C-alpha positions in Angstrom: -137.3 -120.6 -17.7 -138.6 -117.1 -17.3 -138.5 -114.5 -20.0 -137.0 -111.1 -19.1 -138.3 -108.0 -20.6 -137.2 -104.4 -20.6 -140.6 -103.1 -19.7 -140.7 -101.6 -16.2 -143.1 -103.0 -13.7 -146.2 -101.1 -12.5 -144.6 -99.6 -9.4 -141.7 -97.8 -11.0 -143.9 -96.5 -13.7 -146.4 -95.2 -11.1 -143.6 -93.6 -9.1 -142.3 -91.8 -12.2 -145.8 -90.7 -13.2 -146.4 -89.2 -9.8 -142.9 -87.8 -8.8 -141.2 -87.5 -12.2 -138.2 -89.3 -13.6 -134.8 -89.4 -11.9 -132.5 -89.3 -14.9 -128.8 -90.1 -14.4 -126.1 -89.7 -17.1 -125.1 -93.2 -18.3 -122.9 -92.3 -21.2 -121.0 -89.2 -22.4 -121.0 -89.4 -26.1 -119.3 -86.0 -26.7 -118.9 -82.8 -24.6 -122.5 -81.8 -25.4 -124.3 -85.1 -26.2 -125.1 -87.5 -23.4 -127.3 -90.5 -22.8 -129.6 -90.6 -19.7 -131.5 -93.4 -17.9 -134.2 -93.1 -15.3 -133.0 -94.8 -12.1 -136.6 -96.0 -11.4 -138.3 -97.1 -14.7 -135.1 -97.4 -16.9 -136.5 -95.1 -19.6 -133.6 -93.9 -21.8 -133.1 -90.5 -23.3 -130.4 -88.7 -25.3 -129.7 -85.2 -26.6 -130.7 -84.4 -30.1 -129.2 -81.9 -32.6 -131.2 -79.1 -31.1 -130.1 -79.9 -27.5 -133.5 -81.3 -26.5 -134.0 -84.6 -24.7 -135.5 -87.3 -26.9 -136.2 -91.0 -26.4 -133.1 -93.2 -27.2 -134.3 -95.1 -30.3 -132.1 -97.5 -32.3 -131.6 -94.7 -34.8 -130.2 -92.4 -32.1 -128.1 -95.2 -30.7 -126.4 -95.6 -34.1 -126.0 -91.8 -34.4 -124.4 -91.6 -30.9 -122.0 -94.5 -31.7 -120.8 -92.7 -34.8 -120.6 -89.3 -33.0 -118.6 -91.0 -30.2 -116.2 -92.6 -32.6 -115.6 -89.3 -34.5 -115.2 -87.3 -31.3 -112.8 -89.8 -29.8 -110.6 -89.9 -32.9 -110.5 -86.1 -33.0 -109.5 -85.9 -29.3 -106.8 -88.4 -29.8 -105.5 -86.6 -32.9 -105.4 -83.3 -31.0 -103.4 -85.0 -28.1 -100.8 -86.2 -30.6 -100.4 -82.9 -32.3 -97.3 -81.0 -31.0 -98.0 -77.6 -29.5 -96.4 -74.9 -31.7 -95.1 -71.9 -29.8 -95.8 -68.6 -31.4 -92.7 -66.7 -32.5 -92.9 -63.0 -32.0 
């Protein structure tokens, strides 16, 4: 039985070091926070609190999960709230 690892092979790493990463959005956490993955070497990034791209560590995965839960509950709560018309 062969072990699988998350480390990219030499060819994708070389491609990215020469031509740069090709990041695709893999998850929309909120309107401003997203998670990205390189389509070649599978490197994962996310947006931090300053809007910069940082490596997606377990700490950031946990933060993003909490942010997503809070964001989704807020969106659902706003959908259920009746629209009040202003009386002039």
